[in-house]
mmCIF file of the N, C-alpha and C atoms, coordinates in Angstrom:
data_MODEL
# 
_entry.id   MODEL 
# 
loop_
_atom_site.group_PDB 
_atom_site.id 
_atom_site.type_symbol 
_atom_site.label_atom_id 
_atom_site.label_alt_id 
_atom_site.label_comp_id 
_atom_site.label_asym_id 
_atom_site.label_entity_id 
_atom_site.label_seq_id 
_atom_site.pdbx_PDB_ins_code 
_atom_site.Cartn_x 
_atom_site.Cartn_y 
_atom_site.Cartn_z 
_atom_site.occupancy 
_atom_site.B_iso_or_equiv 
_atom_site.pdbx_formal_charge 
_atom_site.auth_seq_id 
_atom_site.auth_comp_id 
_atom_site.auth_asym_id 
_atom_site.auth_atom_id 
_atom_site.pdbx_PDB_model_num 
ATOM 1   N N  . MET A 1 1  ? 0.846   -1.183  0.000  1.00 0.00 ? 1  MET A N  1 
ATOM 2   C CA . MET A 1 1  ? 0.000   0.000   0.000  1.00 0.00 ? 1  MET A CA 1 
ATOM 3   C C  . MET A 1 1  ? 0.886   1.238   0.000  1.00 0.00 ? 1  MET A C  1 
ATOM 4   N N  . ASN A 1 2  ? 0.512   2.204   -0.762 1.00 0.00 ? 2  ASN A N  1 
ATOM 5   C CA . ASN A 1 2  ? 1.261   3.456   -0.807 1.00 0.00 ? 2  ASN A CA 1 
ATOM 6   C C  . ASN A 1 2  ? 0.764   4.427   0.244  1.00 0.00 ? 2  ASN A C  1 
ATOM 7   N N  . SER A 1 3  ? 1.646   5.334   0.611  1.00 0.00 ? 3  SER A N  1 
ATOM 8   C CA . SER A 1 3  ? 1.297   6.373   1.577  1.00 0.00 ? 3  SER A CA 1 
ATOM 9   C C  . SER A 1 3  ? 1.926   7.677   1.112  1.00 0.00 ? 3  SER A C  1 
ATOM 10  N N  . PHE A 1 4  ? 1.616   8.736   1.847  1.00 0.00 ? 4  PHE A N  1 
ATOM 11  C CA . PHE A 1 4  ? 2.171   10.055  1.573  1.00 0.00 ? 4  PHE A CA 1 
ATOM 12  C C  . PHE A 1 4  ? 2.876   10.547  2.826  1.00 0.00 ? 4  PHE A C  1 
ATOM 13  N N  . VAL A 1 5  ? 4.051   11.129  2.644  1.00 0.00 ? 5  VAL A N  1 
ATOM 14  C CA . VAL A 1 5  ? 4.848   11.619  3.768  1.00 0.00 ? 5  VAL A CA 1 
ATOM 15  C C  . VAL A 1 5  ? 5.256   13.065  3.478  1.00 0.00 ? 5  VAL A C  1 
ATOM 16  N N  . ILE A 1 6  ? 5.279   13.866  4.527  1.00 0.00 ? 6  ILE A N  1 
ATOM 17  C CA . ILE A 1 6  ? 5.712   15.253  4.408  1.00 0.00 ? 6  ILE A CA 1 
ATOM 18  C C  . ILE A 1 6  ? 7.190   15.324  4.780  1.00 0.00 ? 6  ILE A C  1 
ATOM 19  N N  . LYS A 1 7  ? 7.980   15.920  3.918  1.00 0.00 ? 7  LYS A N  1 
ATOM 20  C CA . LYS A 1 7  ? 9.413   16.118  4.175  1.00 0.00 ? 7  LYS A CA 1 
ATOM 21  C C  . LYS A 1 7  ? 9.641   17.608  4.418  1.00 0.00 ? 7  LYS A C  1 
ATOM 22  N N  . VAL A 1 8  ? 10.559  17.903  5.326  1.00 0.00 ? 8  VAL A N  1 
ATOM 23  C CA . VAL A 1 8  ? 10.866  19.279  5.701  1.00 0.00 ? 8  VAL A CA 1 
ATOM 24  C C  . VAL A 1 8  ? 12.357  19.514  5.581  1.00 0.00 ? 8  VAL A C  1 
ATOM 25  N N  . LYS A 1 9  ? 12.721  20.674  5.089  1.00 0.00 ? 9  LYS A N  1 
ATOM 26  C CA . LYS A 1 9  ? 14.122  21.098  5.090  1.00 0.00 ? 9  LYS A CA 1 
ATOM 27  C C  . LYS A 1 9  ? 14.209  22.281  6.050  1.00 0.00 ? 9  LYS A C  1 
ATOM 28  N N  . VAL A 1 10 ? 15.050  22.118  7.071  1.00 0.00 ? 10 VAL A N  1 
ATOM 29  C CA . VAL A 1 10 ? 15.216  23.141  8.107  1.00 0.00 ? 10 VAL A CA 1 
ATOM 30  C C  . VAL A 1 10 ? 16.255  24.154  7.646  1.00 0.00 ? 10 VAL A C  1 
ATOM 31  N N  . LYS A 1 11 ? 16.027  25.396  8.005  1.00 0.00 ? 11 LYS A N  1 
ATOM 32  C CA . LYS A 1 11 ? 16.944  26.473  7.632  1.00 0.00 ? 11 LYS A CA 1 
ATOM 33  C C  . LYS A 1 11 ? 18.378  26.107  8.015  1.00 0.00 ? 11 LYS A C  1 
ATOM 34  N N  . GLY A 1 12 ? 19.292  26.261  7.067  1.00 0.00 ? 12 GLY A N  1 
ATOM 35  C CA . GLY A 1 12 ? 20.704  25.969  7.301  1.00 0.00 ? 12 GLY A CA 1 
ATOM 36  C C  . GLY A 1 12 ? 21.091  24.530  7.004  1.00 0.00 ? 12 GLY A C  1 
ATOM 37  N N  . GLU A 1 13 ? 20.130  23.668  6.717  1.00 0.00 ? 13 GLU A N  1 
ATOM 38  C CA . GLU A 1 13 ? 20.409  22.262  6.413  1.00 0.00 ? 13 GLU A CA 1 
ATOM 39  C C  . GLU A 1 13 ? 20.238  22.010  4.923  1.00 0.00 ? 13 GLU A C  1 
ATOM 40  N N  . THR A 1 14 ? 20.883  20.951  4.438  1.00 0.00 ? 14 THR A N  1 
ATOM 41  C CA . THR A 1 14 ? 20.757  20.602  3.027  1.00 0.00 ? 14 THR A CA 1 
ATOM 42  C C  . THR A 1 14 ? 19.913  19.349  2.812  1.00 0.00 ? 14 THR A C  1 
ATOM 43  N N  . GLU A 1 15 ? 19.669  18.591  3.873  1.00 0.00 ? 15 GLU A N  1 
ATOM 44  C CA . GLU A 1 15 ? 18.933  17.334  3.771  1.00 0.00 ? 15 GLU A CA 1 
ATOM 45  C C  . GLU A 1 15 ? 17.455  17.520  4.115  1.00 0.00 ? 15 GLU A C  1 
ATOM 46  N N  . TRP A 1 16 ? 16.602  16.770  3.437  1.00 0.00 ? 16 TRP A N  1 
ATOM 47  C CA . TRP A 1 16 ? 15.185  16.709  3.754  1.00 0.00 ? 16 TRP A CA 1 
ATOM 48  C C  . TRP A 1 16 ? 14.992  15.648  4.833  1.00 0.00 ? 16 TRP A C  1 
ATOM 49  N N  . THR A 1 17 ? 14.056  15.867  5.732  1.00 0.00 ? 17 THR A N  1 
ATOM 50  C CA . THR A 1 17 ? 13.781  14.904  6.789  1.00 0.00 ? 17 THR A CA 1 
ATOM 51  C C  . THR A 1 17 ? 12.279  14.805  7.010  1.00 0.00 ? 17 THR A C  1 
ATOM 52  N N  . ASP A 1 18 ? 11.860  13.728  7.661  1.00 0.00 ? 18 ASP A N  1 
ATOM 53  C CA . ASP A 1 18 ? 10.451  13.567  7.991  1.00 0.00 ? 18 ASP A CA 1 
ATOM 54  C C  . ASP A 1 18 ? 10.332  13.083  9.424  1.00 0.00 ? 18 ASP A C  1 
ATOM 55  N N  . ASN A 1 19 ? 9.121   13.009  9.919  1.00 0.00 ? 19 ASN A N  1 
ATOM 56  C CA . ASN A 1 19 ? 8.903   12.601  11.300 1.00 0.00 ? 19 ASN A CA 1 
ATOM 57  C C  . ASN A 1 19 ? 8.318   11.201  11.406 1.00 0.00 ? 19 ASN A C  1 
ATOM 58  N N  . GLY A 1 20 ? 8.384   10.427  10.336 1.00 0.00 ? 20 GLY A N  1 
ATOM 59  C CA . GLY A 1 20 ? 7.911   9.051   10.368 1.00 0.00 ? 20 GLY A CA 1 
ATOM 60  C C  . GLY A 1 20 ? 6.398   8.911   10.326 1.00 0.00 ? 20 GLY A C  1 
ATOM 61  N N  . MET A 1 21 ? 5.717   9.968   9.918  1.00 0.00 ? 21 MET A N  1 
ATOM 62  C CA . MET A 1 21 ? 4.261   9.919   9.831  1.00 0.00 ? 21 MET A CA 1 
ATOM 63  C C  . MET A 1 21 ? 3.870   9.740   8.369  1.00 0.00 ? 21 MET A C  1 
ATOM 64  N N  . TYR A 1 22 ? 3.214   8.624   8.079  1.00 0.00 ? 22 TYR A N  1 
ATOM 65  C CA . TYR A 1 22 ? 2.814   8.267   6.724  1.00 0.00 ? 22 TYR A CA 1 
ATOM 66  C C  . TYR A 1 22 ? 1.292   8.247   6.666  1.00 0.00 ? 22 TYR A C  1 
ATOM 67  N N  . PHE A 1 23 ? 0.737   8.979   5.710  1.00 0.00 ? 23 PHE A N  1 
ATOM 68  C CA . PHE A 1 23 ? -0.705  9.175   5.620  1.00 0.00 ? 23 PHE A CA 1 
ATOM 69  C C  . PHE A 1 23 ? -1.296  8.399   4.448  1.00 0.00 ? 23 PHE A C  1 
ATOM 70  N N  . PRO A 1 24 ? -2.539  7.928   4.580  1.00 0.00 ? 24 PRO A N  1 
ATOM 71  C CA . PRO A 1 24 ? -3.147  7.136   3.512  1.00 0.00 ? 24 PRO A CA 1 
ATOM 72  C C  . PRO A 1 24 ? -3.574  7.954   2.300  1.00 0.00 ? 24 PRO A C  1 
ATOM 73  N N  . SER A 1 25 ? -3.729  9.259   2.465  1.00 0.00 ? 25 SER A N  1 
ATOM 74  C CA . SER A 1 25 ? -4.178  10.077  1.336  1.00 0.00 ? 25 SER A CA 1 
ATOM 75  C C  . SER A 1 25 ? -3.381  11.373  1.244  1.00 0.00 ? 25 SER A C  1 
ATOM 76  N N  . ARG A 1 26 ? -3.363  11.902  0.057  1.00 0.00 ? 26 ARG A N  1 
ATOM 77  C CA . ARG A 1 26 ? -2.726  13.193  -0.192 1.00 0.00 ? 26 ARG A CA 1 
ATOM 78  C C  . ARG A 1 26 ? -3.406  14.275  0.658  1.00 0.00 ? 26 ARG A C  1 
ATOM 79  N N  . GLU A 1 27 ? -4.734  14.201  0.773  1.00 0.00 ? 27 GLU A N  1 
ATOM 80  C CA . GLU A 1 27 ? -5.493  15.196  1.539  1.00 0.00 ? 27 GLU A CA 1 
ATOM 81  C C  . GLU A 1 27 ? -5.095  15.188  3.013  1.00 0.00 ? 27 GLU A C  1 
ATOM 82  N N  . ASP A 1 28 ? -4.939  13.997  3.593  1.00 0.00 ? 28 ASP A N  1 
ATOM 83  C CA . ASP A 1 28 ? -4.498  13.899  4.994  1.00 0.00 ? 28 ASP A CA 1 
ATOM 84  C C  . ASP A 1 28 ? -3.118  14.531  5.163  1.00 0.00 ? 28 ASP A C  1 
ATOM 85  N N  . ALA A 1 29 ? -2.202  14.193  4.266  1.00 0.00 ? 29 ALA A N  1 
ATOM 86  C CA . ALA A 1 29 ? -0.832  14.706  4.357  1.00 0.00 ? 29 ALA A CA 1 
ATOM 87  C C  . ALA A 1 29 ? -0.800  16.227  4.191  1.00 0.00 ? 29 ALA A C  1 
ATOM 88  N N  . GLU A 1 30 ? -1.572  16.743  3.238  1.00 0.00 ? 30 GLU A N  1 
ATOM 89  C CA . GLU A 1 30 ? -1.603  18.192  3.025  1.00 0.00 ? 30 GLU A CA 1 
ATOM 90  C C  . GLU A 1 30 ? -2.192  18.918  4.231  1.00 0.00 ? 30 GLU A C  1 
ATOM 91  N N  . ALA A 1 31 ? -3.251  18.362  4.812  1.00 0.00 ? 31 ALA A N  1 
ATOM 92  C CA . ALA A 1 31 ? -3.871  18.984  5.986  1.00 0.00 ? 31 ALA A CA 1 
ATOM 93  C C  . ALA A 1 31 ? -2.901  18.984  7.166  1.00 0.00 ? 31 ALA A C  1 
ATOM 94  N N  . TRP A 1 32 ? -2.190  17.886  7.366  1.00 0.00 ? 32 TRP A N  1 
ATOM 95  C CA . TRP A 1 32 ? -1.211  17.819  8.443  1.00 0.00 ? 32 TRP A CA 1 
ATOM 96  C C  . TRP A 1 32 ? -0.079  18.819  8.206  1.00 0.00 ? 32 TRP A C  1 
ATOM 97  N N  . ALA A 1 33 ? 0.399   18.919  6.978  1.00 0.00 ? 33 ALA A N  1 
ATOM 98  C CA . ALA A 1 33 ? 1.479   19.857  6.657  1.00 0.00 ? 33 ALA A CA 1 
ATOM 99  C C  . ALA A 1 33 ? 1.045   21.293  6.919  1.00 0.00 ? 33 ALA A C  1 
ATOM 100 N N  . SER A 1 34 ? -0.174  21.614  6.578  1.00 0.00 ? 34 SER A N  1 
ATOM 101 C CA . SER A 1 34 ? -0.693  22.963  6.817  1.00 0.00 ? 34 SER A CA 1 
ATOM 102 C C  . SER A 1 34 ? -0.769  23.255  8.313  1.00 0.00 ? 34 SER A C  1 
ATOM 103 N N  . ASP A 1 35 ? -1.270  22.291  9.069  1.00 0.00 ? 35 ASP A N  1 
ATOM 104 C CA . ASP A 1 35 ? -1.376  22.455  10.520 1.00 0.00 ? 35 ASP A CA 1 
ATOM 105 C C  . ASP A 1 35 ? 0.012   22.568  11.148 1.00 0.00 ? 35 ASP A C  1 
ATOM 106 N N  . MET A 1 36 ? 0.908   21.664  10.781 1.00 0.00 ? 36 MET A N  1 
ATOM 107 C CA . MET A 1 36 ? 2.264   21.675  11.323 1.00 0.00 ? 36 MET A CA 1 
ATOM 108 C C  . MET A 1 36 ? 2.972   22.980  10.969 1.00 0.00 ? 36 MET A C  1 
ATOM 109 N N  . GLY A 1 37 ? 2.816   23.430  9.735  1.00 0.00 ? 37 GLY A N  1 
ATOM 110 C CA . GLY A 1 37 ? 3.474   24.648  9.278  1.00 0.00 ? 37 GLY A CA 1 
ATOM 111 C C  . GLY A 1 37 ? 3.003   25.891  10.005 1.00 0.00 ? 37 GLY A C  1 
ATOM 112 N N  . SER A 1 38 ? 1.766   25.871  10.482 1.00 0.00 ? 38 SER A N  1 
ATOM 113 C CA . SER A 1 38 ? 1.248   27.037  11.201 1.00 0.00 ? 38 SER A CA 1 
ATOM 114 C C  . SER A 1 38 ? 1.826   27.148  12.610 1.00 0.00 ? 38 SER A C  1 
ATOM 115 N N  . ARG A 1 39 ? 2.385   26.046  13.125 1.00 0.00 ? 39 ARG A N  1 
ATOM 116 C CA . ARG A 1 39 ? 2.924   26.050  14.485 1.00 0.00 ? 39 ARG A CA 1 
ATOM 117 C C  . ARG A 1 39 ? 4.442   25.945  14.541 1.00 0.00 ? 39 ARG A C  1 
ATOM 118 N N  . TRP A 1 40 ? 5.048   25.401  13.512 1.00 0.00 ? 40 TRP A N  1 
ATOM 119 C CA . TRP A 1 40 ? 6.481   25.107  13.546 1.00 0.00 ? 40 TRP A CA 1 
ATOM 120 C C  . TRP A 1 40 ? 7.204   26.077  12.618 1.00 0.00 ? 40 TRP A C  1 
ATOM 121 N N  . THR A 1 41 ? 8.061   26.893  13.172 1.00 0.00 ? 41 THR A N  1 
ATOM 122 C CA . THR A 1 41 ? 8.709   27.940  12.386 1.00 0.00 ? 41 THR A CA 1 
ATOM 123 C C  . THR A 1 41 ? 10.109  27.582  11.891 1.00 0.00 ? 41 THR A C  1 
ATOM 124 N N  . LEU A 1 42 ? 10.644  26.430  12.277 1.00 0.00 ? 42 LEU A N  1 
ATOM 125 C CA . LEU A 1 42 ? 11.989  26.060  11.852 1.00 0.00 ? 42 LEU A CA 1 
ATOM 126 C C  . LEU A 1 42 ? 12.045  25.545  10.414 1.00 0.00 ? 42 LEU A C  1 
ATOM 127 N N  . GLY A 1 43 ? 10.925  25.049  9.916  1.00 0.00 ? 43 GLY A N  1 
ATOM 128 C CA . GLY A 1 43 ? 10.906  24.514  8.561  1.00 0.00 ? 43 GLY A CA 1 
ATOM 129 C C  . GLY A 1 43 ? 11.033  25.613  7.526  1.00 0.00 ? 43 GLY A C  1 
ATOM 130 N N  . GLN A 1 44 ? 11.974  25.449  6.629  1.00 0.00 ? 44 GLN A N  1 
ATOM 131 C CA . GLN A 1 44 ? 12.187  26.435  5.574  1.00 0.00 ? 44 GLN A CA 1 
ATOM 132 C C  . GLN A 1 44 ? 11.396  26.049  4.327  1.00 0.00 ? 44 GLN A C  1 
ATOM 133 N N  . GLU A 1 45 ? 11.396  24.767  3.999  1.00 0.00 ? 45 GLU A N  1 
ATOM 134 C CA . GLU A 1 45 ? 10.698  24.258  2.826  1.00 0.00 ? 45 GLU A CA 1 
ATOM 135 C C  . GLU A 1 45 ? 10.013  22.948  3.195  1.00 0.00 ? 45 GLU A C  1 
ATOM 136 N N  . THR A 1 46 ? 8.887   22.676  2.552  1.00 0.00 ? 46 THR A N  1 
ATOM 137 C CA . THR A 1 46 ? 8.218   21.388  2.729  1.00 0.00 ? 46 THR A CA 1 
ATOM 138 C C  . THR A 1 46 ? 7.892   20.809  1.364  1.00 0.00 ? 46 THR A C  1 
ATOM 139 N N  . ARG A 1 47 ? 7.805   19.504  1.327  1.00 0.00 ? 47 ARG A N  1 
ATOM 140 C CA . ARG A 1 47 ? 7.356   18.821  0.121  1.00 0.00 ? 47 ARG A CA 1 
ATOM 141 C C  . ARG A 1 47 ? 6.664   17.525  0.532  1.00 0.00 ? 47 ARG A C  1 
ATOM 142 N N  . MET A 1 48 ? 5.831   17.021  -0.350 1.00 0.00 ? 48 MET A N  1 
ATOM 143 C CA . MET A 1 48 ? 5.153   15.765  -0.108 1.00 0.00 ? 48 MET A CA 1 
ATOM 144 C C  . MET A 1 48 ? 5.716   14.723  -1.064 1.00 0.00 ? 48 MET A C  1 
ATOM 145 N N  . GLU A 1 49 ? 5.912   13.508  -0.529 1.00 0.00 ? 49 GLU A N  1 
ATOM 146 C CA . GLU A 1 49 ? 6.390   12.409  -1.367 1.00 0.00 ? 49 GLU A CA 1 
ATOM 147 C C  . GLU A 1 49 ? 5.478   11.212  -1.181 1.00 0.00 ? 49 GLU A C  1 
ATOM 148 N N  . ARG A 1 50 ? 5.374   10.445  -2.237 1.00 0.00 ? 50 ARG A N  1 
ATOM 149 C CA . ARG A 1 50 ? 4.687   9.162   -2.147 1.00 0.00 ? 50 ARG A CA 1 
ATOM 150 C C  . ARG A 1 50 ? 5.699   8.151   -1.615 1.00 0.00 ? 50 ARG A C  1 
ATOM 151 N N  . ASP A 1 51 ? 5.243   7.203   -0.797 1.00 0.00 ? 51 ASP A N  1 
ATOM 152 C CA . ASP A 1 51 ? 6.148   6.226   -0.187 1.00 0.00 ? 51 ASP A CA 1 
ATOM 153 C C  . ASP A 1 51 ? 5.513   4.848   -0.247 1.00 0.00 ? 51 ASP A C  1 
ATOM 154 N N  . THR A 1 52 ? 6.330   3.815   -0.121 1.00 0.00 ? 52 THR A N  1 
ATOM 155 C CA . THR A 1 52 ? 5.807   2.445   -0.131 1.00 0.00 ? 52 THR A CA 1 
ATOM 156 C C  . THR A 1 52 ? 5.491   1.930   1.267  1.00 0.00 ? 52 THR A C  1 
ATOM 157 N N  . LYS A 1 53 ? 5.841   2.691   2.295  1.00 0.00 ? 53 LYS A N  1 
ATOM 158 C CA . LYS A 1 53 ? 5.535   2.270   3.665  1.00 0.00 ? 53 LYS A CA 1 
ATOM 159 C C  . LYS A 1 53 ? 4.030   2.350   3.906  1.00 0.00 ? 53 LYS A C  1 
ATOM 160 N N  . PRO A 1 54 ? 3.522   1.484   4.780  1.00 0.00 ? 54 PRO A N  1 
ATOM 161 C CA . PRO A 1 54 ? 2.083   1.535   5.058  1.00 0.00 ? 54 PRO A CA 1 
ATOM 162 C C  . PRO A 1 54 ? 1.734   2.795   5.856  1.00 0.00 ? 54 PRO A C  1 
ATOM 163 N N  . PRO A 1 55 ? 0.546   3.333   5.640  1.00 0.00 ? 55 PRO A N  1 
ATOM 164 C CA . PRO A 1 55 ? 0.141   4.507   6.407  1.00 0.00 ? 55 PRO A CA 1 
ATOM 165 C C  . PRO A 1 55 ? 0.069   4.178   7.895  1.00 0.00 ? 55 PRO A C  1 
ATOM 166 N N  . ASN A 1 56 ? 0.497   5.127   8.729  1.00 0.00 ? 56 ASN A N  1 
ATOM 167 C CA . ASN A 1 56 ? 0.424   4.913   10.169 1.00 0.00 ? 56 ASN A CA 1 
ATOM 168 C C  . ASN A 1 56 ? -0.338  6.029   10.893 1.00 0.00 ? 56 ASN A C  1 
ATOM 169 N N  . TYR A 1 57 ? -0.828  7.026   10.145 1.00 0.00 ? 57 TYR A N  1 
ATOM 170 C CA . TYR A 1 57 ? -1.629  8.099   10.736 1.00 0.00 ? 57 TYR A CA 1 
ATOM 171 C C  . TYR A 1 57 ? -2.698  8.565   9.758  1.00 0.00 ? 57 TYR A C  1 
ATOM 172 N N  . HIS A 1 58 ? -3.834  8.957   10.324 1.00 0.00 ? 58 HIS A N  1 
ATOM 173 C CA . HIS A 1 58 ? -4.887  9.701   9.626  1.00 0.00 ? 58 HIS A CA 1 
ATOM 174 C C  . HIS A 1 58 ? -4.892  11.088  10.235 1.00 0.00 ? 58 HIS A C  1 
ATOM 175 N N  . TYR A 1 59 ? -5.347  12.055  9.493  1.00 0.00 ? 59 TYR A N  1 
ATOM 176 C CA . TYR A 1 59 ? -5.562  13.403  10.024 1.00 0.00 ? 59 TYR A CA 1 
ATOM 177 C C  . TYR A 1 59 ? -7.031  13.713  9.794  1.00 0.00 ? 59 TYR A C  1 
ATOM 178 N N  . VAL A 1 60 ? -7.819  13.666  10.879 1.00 0.00 ? 60 VAL A N  1 
ATOM 179 C CA . VAL A 1 60 ? -9.269  13.766  10.781 1.00 0.00 ? 60 VAL A CA 1 
ATOM 180 C C  . VAL A 1 60 ? -9.779  14.917  11.631 1.00 0.00 ? 60 VAL A C  1 
ATOM 181 N N  . ASN A 1 61 ? -10.479 15.853  10.997 1.00 0.00 ? 61 ASN A N  1 
ATOM 182 C CA . ASN A 1 61 ? -11.088 16.981  11.716 1.00 0.00 ? 61 ASN A CA 1 
ATOM 183 C C  . ASN A 1 61 ? -10.100 17.695  12.633 1.00 0.00 ? 61 ASN A C  1 
ATOM 184 N N  . GLY A 1 62 ? -8.883  17.918  12.135 1.00 0.00 ? 62 GLY A N  1 
ATOM 185 C CA . GLY A 1 62 ? -7.882  18.648  12.892 1.00 0.00 ? 62 GLY A CA 1 
ATOM 186 C C  . GLY A 1 62 ? -7.156  17.846  13.947 1.00 0.00 ? 62 GLY A C  1 
ATOM 187 N N  . SER A 1 63 ? -7.322  16.517  13.928 1.00 0.00 ? 63 SER A N  1 
ATOM 188 C CA . SER A 1 63 ? -6.660  15.668  14.924 1.00 0.00 ? 63 SER A CA 1 
ATOM 189 C C  . SER A 1 63 ? -5.935  14.508  14.260 1.00 0.00 ? 63 SER A C  1 
ATOM 190 N N  . LEU A 1 64 ? -4.767  14.186  14.804 1.00 0.00 ? 64 LEU A N  1 
ATOM 191 C CA . LEU A 1 64 ? -4.037  13.004  14.344 1.00 0.00 ? 64 LEU A CA 1 
ATOM 192 C C  . LEU A 1 64 ? -4.625  11.765  14.992 1.00 0.00 ? 64 LEU A C  1 
ATOM 193 N N  . LYS A 1 65 ? -4.799  10.725  14.196 1.00 0.00 ? 65 LYS A N  1 
ATOM 194 C CA . LYS A 1 65 ? -5.270  9.429   14.684 1.00 0.00 ? 65 LYS A CA 1 
ATOM 195 C C  . LYS A 1 65 ? -4.285  8.381   14.204 1.00 0.00 ? 65 LYS A C  1 
ATOM 196 N N  . GLN A 1 66 ? -3.668  7.680   15.160 1.00 0.00 ? 66 GLN A N  1 
ATOM 197 C CA . GLN A 1 66 ? -2.706  6.654   14.794 1.00 0.00 ? 66 GLN A CA 1 
ATOM 198 C C  . GLN A 1 66 ? -3.432  5.442   14.238 1.00 0.00 ? 66 GLN A C  1 
ATOM 199 N N  . ILE A 1 67 ? -2.882  4.878   13.179 1.00 0.00 ? 67 ILE A N  1 
ATOM 200 C CA . ILE A 1 67 ? -3.416  3.643   12.597 1.00 0.00 ? 67 ILE A CA 1 
ATOM 201 C C  . ILE A 1 67 ? -2.621  2.492   13.194 1.00 0.00 ? 67 ILE A C  1 
ATOM 202 N N  . VAL A 1 68 ? -3.303  1.638   13.895 1.00 0.00 ? 68 VAL A N  1 
ATOM 203 C CA . VAL A 1 68 ? -2.655  0.491   14.525 1.00 0.00 ? 68 VAL A CA 1 
ATOM 204 C C  . VAL A 1 68 ? -2.696  -0.683  13.558 1.00 0.00 ? 68 VAL A C  1 
ATOM 205 N N  . ALA A 1 69 ? -1.520  -1.202  13.241 1.00 0.00 ? 69 ALA A N  1 
ATOM 206 C CA . ALA A 1 69 ? -1.437  -2.331  12.317 1.00 0.00 ? 69 ALA A CA 1 
ATOM 207 C C  . ALA A 1 69 ? -2.030  -3.564  12.951 1.00 0.00 ? 69 ALA A C  1 
ATOM 208 N N  . SER A 1 70 ? -2.825  -4.290  12.189 1.00 0.00 ? 70 SER A N  1 
ATOM 209 C CA . SER A 1 70 ? -3.425  -5.522  12.717 1.00 0.00 ? 70 SER A CA 1 
ATOM 210 C C  . SER A 1 70 ? -2.392  -6.639  12.697 1.00 0.00 ? 70 SER A C  1 
ATOM 211 N N  . LYS A 1 71 ? -2.477  -7.495  13.692 1.00 0.00 ? 71 LYS A N  1 
ATOM 212 C CA . LYS A 1 71 ? -1.570  -8.647  13.783 1.00 0.00 ? 71 LYS A CA 1 
ATOM 213 C C  . LYS A 1 71 ? -2.300  -9.859  13.237 1.00 0.00 ? 71 LYS A C  1 
ATOM 214 N N  . ASN A 1 72 ? -1.770  -10.396 12.131 1.00 0.00 ? 72 ASN A N  1 
ATOM 215 C CA . ASN A 1 72 ? -2.419  -11.564 11.524 1.00 0.00 ? 72 ASN A CA 1 
ATOM 216 C C  . ASN A 1 72 ? -1.723  -12.820 11.918 1.00 0.00 ? 72 ASN A C  1 
# 
């Protein structure tokens, strides 16, 4: 399953980094990035990438909800 992750480049750094939060939809990732960006001032640039890791968070009505992987 594909997911979406937000990457941030901090002022003075050359590498992009993320916080390990993978979202099931582009909309969830964009909403989280907007919320995070309004509170976090260290980020100089942000971008969204598609990833092969399974989603581990939803962003619903302004709140993060962790997705717990089922044990089969």
